C-alpha positions, 0 to 999 in steps of 0.5 A, a space after each residue: 878385149 871386151 867381156 863379151 868377146 871372151 869365151 865361156 873358158 876365159 870368163 871363167 879363170 878366177 886367177 892366172 896359173 903361173 910356171 912353177 918352174 921356167 921349163 918344159 917338163 917333157 922336153 926335160 925328160 927327153 933332152 928335147 929343147 923348146 922355143 917358148 913355154 906355156 902353162 895350163 890354166 886347168 892343171 898348171 903344167 907348163 910345156 913348150 909351144 907350137 914353135 917348138 920341135 915337140 909342140 908338147 902343149 898342144 899335145 897336152 891339150 889334145 890328150 886332156 881337153 884342157 882349153 886355156 893356156 897362158 904364156 910362161 915367158 917373161 914380161 908376157 901376160 896373155 891367155 889363149 883358149 885353145 878349144 875357142 881360138 879366143 886371145 886375151 891380155 891380162 
């Protein structure tokens, strides 16, 4: 993706924050399950995706206003600005 196609939130990223653990900390607290994991690029929390039953990352973004997530899935290298709906691979 060309630099001019990126939103201000994606161009502001200096490095990608990666997951410390491969689990959704909210699902673990509530004995839930997840499909895929995403890591917030503002605070580093790793939570479940929108395909998961509880959609914890979307809840986090709406409550916190943190705009950018990355995939925490092995082999996936992408970021998405939830606020501006802009996707980029890295």
